[in-house]
C-alpha positions in Angstrom: -83.1 25.9 97.2 -84.6 28.3 94.2 -87.9 27.2 93.4 -87.3 25.7 89.7 -83.8 25.1 90.1 -82.6 21.6 89.1 -81.1 19.6 92.1 -77.6 19.1 91.7 -75.4 16.4 92.9 -72.0 15.2 93.3 -69.9 11.8 92.1 -67.2 10.3 93.4 -65.4 7.4 91.0 -62.8 5.0 92.6 -60.6 3.1 90.8 -59.5 -0.6 91.5 -56.8 -2.9 89.9 -54.9 0.0 87.9 -52.1 -2.1 86.6 -49.3 0.6 87.5 -48.9 4.3 88.0 -47.8 4.7 84.1 -49.5 7.3 82.0 -53.2 8.5 82.6 -56.7 7.5 83.3 -58.9 8.8 81.0 -62.6 9.1 82.4 -65.7 10.2 80.2 -69.2 10.9 82.2 -72.2 10.8 79.8 -75.8 10.6 80.2 -76.1 9.7 76.1 -76.6 6.1 75.3 -75.7 6.9 71.5 -72.1 8.3 72.3 -71.4 5.9 75.3 -68.8 4.3 76.0 -66.5 7.2 73.3 -68.4 10.3 74.4 -66.7 11.7 71.2 -69.7 13.4 69.6 -71.4 14.3 73.2 -70.9 18.2 73.9 -72.4 17.5 77.2 -70.2 15.0 78.2 -67.7 15.6 81.0 -64.3 14.0 80.1 -61.3 14.0 82.6 -57.9 12.9 82.8 -55.7 12.1 85.9 -52.7 10.4 86.7 -52.9 6.6 86.7 -52.1 6.4 90.3 -55.0 8.5 91.3 -57.6 6.2 93.3 -60.6 8.7 92.9 -62.3 11.3 91.0 -65.0 14.0 92.1 -67.8 15.4 89.6 -69.2 18.3 91.1 -72.7 20.1 90.2 -74.1 17.2 88.4 -78.3 17.5 87.6 -79.9 14.5 88.9 -80.6 11.8 86.3 -79.1 8.9 84.5 -75.2 8.6 83.6 -72.5 6.3 82.6 -69.0 6.1 83.2 -66.0 4.8 80.8 -62.5 4.5 81.9 -59.2 4.0 80.0 -55.9 3.7 81.6 -53.8 5.1 78.8 -50.3 4.1 79.7 -48.4 5.6 76.7 -49.9 8.8 77.1 -51.4 8.9 73.4 -54.8 10.0 74.2 -56.8 6.7 73.1 -57.4 3.2 73.7 -54.7 1.1 72.0 -55.7 -2.5 70.4 -54.0 -5.0 68.4 -56.4 -7.0 66.1 -59.4 -5.0 67.8 -58.3 -6.2 71.5 -57.4 -3.6 73.9 -53.9 -3.3 74.7 -54.5 -1.0 77.7 -56.9 -1.3 80.7 -60.6 -0.3 80.5 -63.4 -0.1 82.9 -67.0 0.8 83.1 -69.2 2.2 86.0 -71.3 -0.8 87.6 -68.6 -3.2 86.1 -70.9 -5.1 83.9 -69.4 -8.6 82.4 -67.4 -8.0 79.0 -68.0 -9.9 76.1 -67.4 -9.2 72.3 -66.8 -5.2 72.4 -67.9 -2.9 75.1 -70.9 -2.6 77.0 -74.4 -1.0 76.1 -75.0 2.2 78.1 -77.8 0.3 80.0 -75.5 -1.9 81.3 -73.2 0.7 83.1 -76.0 3.1 83.8 -76.5 3.9 86.8 -78.8 6.9 88.5 -78.1 9.8 90.8 -81.1 11.0 92.7 -79.7 12.1 96.2 -77.0 14.5 96.9 -74.3 11.9 96.2 -73.2 8.8 94.0 -70.4 6.8 94.3 -69.3 4.2 91.5 -66.2 2.1 91.8 -64.8 1.2 88.5 -62.5 -1.9 88.2 -59.9 -1.8 85.6 -59.5 -4.5 83.1 -56.7 -5.7 81.0 -56.6 -8.2 78.2 -53.1 -8.1 76.8 
């Protein structure tokens, strides 16, 4: 390792309880608590879309630090989480699988640290409607 170089790591994210292989899983990895879970104003967020039949996704070259992952199952392919009266109509999940009450969890509830060469998070998708 070069002197002064930031340590880098790999993150493997697995997906459990995906309702169908229809559509895409839209994944956002962020270190910014203010932009979690949407990641829309986070220039440093890493966003990936994979077919819904995918069971895991790898992020390489991550600096050590604190992160959170948000996942939506975009079954109809419109690139957003569909809701009805504020209730999600498509699947969603978060790193560390925090309890869901009224609205999405805060960053701290989904936060995990990458301090070694590799980290793994298993995200359970939830469906309300």
